[in-house]
N, C-alpha and C positions, 0 to 999 in steps of 0.2 A: 522772193517774199518768204518771210519766216513765220510759220504758223504759230510758234510759241509766242513771238512778240505780237502777233495779231490778237491772240487771246488776251495777253497782258494789256494791250492797248484798249481793247473792248472793255475789259474789266475796269481799267482806270477811268475810261470815259463814263461808264455807268456809275462809278464811285463819285466822280465830279457832279453828275446829275443828282445823285442821292444827297450829297452834301448841300446842294442847292435847295432841295425840297424838304428835307427832314427838319423838324423843329429843334435844332441844336444850338442856335445862336440868337437868343432873344436880345432885345434892346438893353437889358441889364447884364448881359453876359460879361464875363471877365475879359473876353477878347475885345469887347467894345470899349473897355475902360482902361486899357493899357496903351500907353503912347511911347513911341521911340522917335525922338527928334520931331515931335509934334505930328507924327503919323500914328494912326491907330495900328496896333499889332495885327488886327483883322485885315487891314489893307495889305500888309506885307505877306500874310498868309495867302491872300487871294492871288497875288501874282506868283507866289512860290509854287502853288499847286498846279499852275498851268504850264510851267516850264517843262516838267517831265512829259507832258502830253506830246509836245513837239518831238522830243527825243524818241519817245515810244513809237510815234508815227513813222519816224525815219527808220527805226529798227524793224518795224513791222512791214513796211513797204519797200524799203531799200531805195527810196527816191533820193537822188542826189540833188542837193540844193545848188550845186554848181553846174552840172551837166544837164539837168532837167528842170530849169527854172519855172516853166509853166506848171508842171506837176507840183513842184514845191510851193509855188504861189497858191495853187488850188488847195493844198493842205493847210497852208497858213490861213487862207480865207475860211476854210472849214473850221479851223480852230477859233478864229474870231467869232464865227457864227455860234459855235458851242459856248464860248465865253459870254456872248451877249444873251443867248438863250438861258444859260444857267442863272443869270442874274434877272432876266426879264420874267422868268417863271415865278420868281419870288413876289413880283408885283401882284400876281393873281392869288397868292396864298395869304390867308388871313393871319397866320402865325409867323410869317416872314415879312421882310420889307425890302423893297427895291432901294438901292443906294448907288447913285451915279459914281461915287468914288470906288466902290467895289467893282463896278463895271470897267472903269478905267484901269484898275489894278489887274483885272482878269486879262484885258487886252494887252497890257504891258507884259504880262507873263508869257503870252503867246509870242509876242514880238521878240522878247528877250530870248526865249527858247529858239526861235528861228535864227537870231543873230549868233547864238552859241553854235548851232549846227552849221551855219555859214562859215564861221571862223575856225571850225575844227579842222585838223589836218587830215587829209585823206589817208586811209589805211594803205600800208605798203603791200604791194602784190609781189609774189615771187616765190 
């Protein structure tokens, strides 16, 4: 387990939570009004910020997605819980709003990050 990556992972997780609770993206925000192939840019950013979380967890814990599938599944489940909580907390905040599409994008980011880690080539030892 790498202490440096543990700290980075903790920092990134806190950053994700802060992005969910700070009043930075109102309904009239430029992120909400830009579309790419009929997807709001906001949705693309939602899934993009969760991909690194999976990679950071792997770097911090050293969990192998191939040789330790139960631990890896546990971390993926924790990532999905984080993705759900960061969106669900916005339901409780008067200056933010819950959006099911954002929630789906968050979960897709976790799953895509897990797929990237599953498909990566193991490091050569020697």
